[in-house]
N, C-alpha and C positions, 0 to 999 in steps of 0.2 A: 504494500500500500504506500502511496505517495502522500506524505503528510508534511505540514509546516514544522520546521525545526524550531524549537523554542529553547534557546540557549542564553544564559545570562551570566555575566561576570562582573568585573570592575566597572564602575560607572564613569562615564565621561561627563565632567561637570563644566558648565558654562553659565555665567550670570545672564539670564534672559527673563524678560517680563517680571523683573524684580524677584525672581525665584531662581534657584539652581535647577537646571534640567539634567537629570541623570539618565541619559540614554544608554542602556546596557550595550556594551561594545563587543562582547565575546560572542558575536553572532556569525553565521556562515558568511564567507567572503562573497558568495553569490548574491547576497542581499545588496551589496554596494557595487557590483560589477556591471559595467556597461553592457547594453544589449541593443542591437539594431532595431529601430522602430519599424512597424509594418502595418499594413491594412489587414484586419481580420475578416470583416464582412460589412458590406455597405459603407455606412459612415462611421464605423467603429474601428479604432486603431489602438495598437499596443505601443505605449510610450514609456514603460517602466524599465526597471533594471533586469538583470538576468533572472532573478527569482521573485522580486517584489513587483507584482503586476499593477500598472497604472494604465487606465483606459481613457482615450480621448474620443469624444463623440462630436462630430462636426454638424452644425446646423446652420440654417440661413439667418439666424439671429445671434450668432456667437456660439461658443463651444462649451462642452461639459467635460470636466476632469473627474475621474473616479479613482481615489487613492493617490497618495503622494510619497509612499515609501518612507525611508529613513530621512533624517535631516540632510544627510549628504546626497540624497537622491535628487535634490533640487536642480543642480546644474545638468544632470543627466536628462531629467524630464524636459527642461528648457531646450537643451540641444536636440533632443529627439523630436520635439514639436516643430522646431525650425527645420530639421532635416526633411520632415514630411511636407514642408511647404506651407505650414500654418503659423499663425501668430500666437505667441504666448499671451499677449495682452487681450486676445479675443476670448479667453476663458471667462464665462459669465456665471457658471454654476459649479460648485464643488460638492462632491459626494464621497462617501466612504463605505467600505464593507464592514468595518469594525473599528472600535476606538482603542487600538493598540499602537504603540510607537512605531512599529515597522510598517504601518499602513498610513500614518498621518504625521510622520515626523516633520515633513516640510509644509504641512497644511497651513499653519499660521502665517508663514512667510509668503506662500503663494496667494493666500487671501489678501494680505496686506499689499502685495505688489500689483495684483491684477484688479482688486476691488470686487472680485467675484463673491457671490453669496453662497454661504455654506448651508446645505440642507442635511439634516441628520435625523436618524431614528431617535425618538424621544427618550428611549431607555438608555441611550448613551450620552445624553446631553450633559449630565452632571460630570461624568468622567472627562468629557471634552473640555469643560470649563475649568477643571482643576488640574489639567495636564496629566491625567491618569492616576492621580493620587488616591482616588476613591474606588479604583477598580478592585474587584473582589480577590484577584490574584496578583496582578501587577502592582497594586497599591503598595506592596511591601518595599518597592524600589523608589517610592516617592514620586516626584514629578518626572515623567519619562519623555514628555514632549511639551512644546510650548503650548500653554493653555490657549484655547480658541473657542469663541462663542458662536454657536449656530445662529444663523439668521432666520431659519425656518425649521420648525419641528415637524417631522413626518410620522404618520401613523401607517399601520399595516395596510397594504394595497393602495396607498395614496399614489396618485399620478403626478409626475413632474413633467412640465411642458416647457420646451424652449424652441421657438420657431416651429419648424416642421417635424420635430421629434418629441416623442412621448416615452417616458420610462415609468414602470410601476415598481415601487419599493415593496419588498416582501420582508416582513419581520421574521428573522430566523435566529432567535436568541439561544444562548448557551455559552458559546465561545466568549462573547461579551453579552451583557444584558441587552444591548441594542444592535447586535450583529444583524446584518441584512443582506439580501440579494436583490438583483434588479432584473426585470424583464424588459426587453427592448425590441421593437419592430423596426427592421431596416431592410434595405433592398439594394440591388445592383442592376446592371443591364440584363441579367439572366433571370433573376427571381427575387422573391422576398424571403426574409429569414426572421424567425423568432429567436432572439438571443437571450440566454441566461448568463448573467454575471454573478456567479455563485460565491457565497461565503460558506465553505465546507465546515461542518460543526465538529472540529477536532477538540479533544479534551486536553487542557493544559495543567490540571491540578494533580498533585500526588496524593492529596488528602481524599478522604471519603466525601461523597456529596453531602452527607449529613453534618460534616464538620465545617462546611462553608457557611458560617453564620451570617455573613453580609449578603448572601445570595441564597436564601432559603428555598427558592423555586428552581434552582439550577437543574435538578434532575428532571422536573416536569418540563422545563423549557427545552432541554435536549430531546426529550421524548416527542414533544410537539414538533420541533424543527425537523427531526428525522422523518416523521410521518408526512409532514407537509412537503418537504423537498422531494420525496418519492412520487408525489402526485403531479409534479410540474410537467407541463408540455412545452417543448422547445425544439428547435432544429440545431442550433449551435450553442455550445457552452464553453465558458472559460471560468477562471476562479481568481481568488485574491493572491494566490501564489502560483507561479508558473509551473512548479513541480507538481501541483495538485491536479493539473489537467494535461500533463505530459507535453508541455509546449515544445521542449527541445527534441523530443522524439518525433513530433509532428511537423515542425517547421525549422528550416535552416535559414539564416539571414539572407541568402541569395535566392531563396525560393520565390517563384511568382505567386501572385494573389490566388488563393485557393481556400475558400471558406469550408469546403467539404472535409478538410482534414480535422476540423473542430466539431464534426457532427456525430461523434461517437457517444450515443446515449448509454450504451451498455457500460462503457467505462465509468460514466457518472454514477450509474446505479450500483456498480461493483464497489466504487469508492464509498458510497453511502452504506452499503452492507458491511464493509470493514469498520467504518466508524460506529455503526450500530453495535457491532460485536464488542468494541471497546466500551461503549456506553453500558451495555448489559453486564459486562464484567465489573465495571465500576459500581453499578447499581447493586450487584450481588454482594459487594463488600458491606454495604449498609444492611442488607438482609441478614448477612452472617453475624453482624454485630447487634441485631435487634432493631435496627432503624429501617423504616420503609416509607418512602415518600411517594 
């Protein structure tokens, strides 16, 4: 199974927003490694690093950026947008899959530089505003990204519209309280595509579910998310980490445009089955100790 690596070590400290930001730095080198941007399907493009996925959606009224990687992803994202022939300053809406430092480390800077509006799942709003300090697991590291205030709070199945493009936000909690995925309709000269930008519900805690006192519904949320994600209908799928959807097995930087390589729904369902096994094993720990939620 391909999963997000969660590695933490010594903190990199810098005085930002009148607080010290402790971005864990003992992470995989692929998170900070350059990757050539490319067109995925229709008006959807990949502009992230080798493993931390960032997506650019082009519309006739400006553009949408989903996820911003680590703080040091900023120059890579800027360069990738320029390489594709688009303007960084045309970003009007910012979105994210989850409120962890490896997916929004550059969010506050991009928001400030472009004036774009941040739309976020309401359940992640508090964590965004305090830089990750209140996160049920990552909070032990303190402030791990620059605090950023959402301009608009999203609810499950709410539609975000910019110009000729619409996205639906899907509330998929567990990994964070406000983890979410997006459904997007797009098209090219050949056909239309229903695209899923998924937040795969991996488990990052070593503790039992019952021991996570600041997130008492964590087990219920994982159960909900796994069930709902299996019901989704789509043609193309990608995820918050390149490794989660086998990007580097499906696409080489010099490959021509080919949305079909991202149309493997069986892989998506197999991934969910593996994650569900981990969830059930974790849940069994609570049953064995007399806790059942």
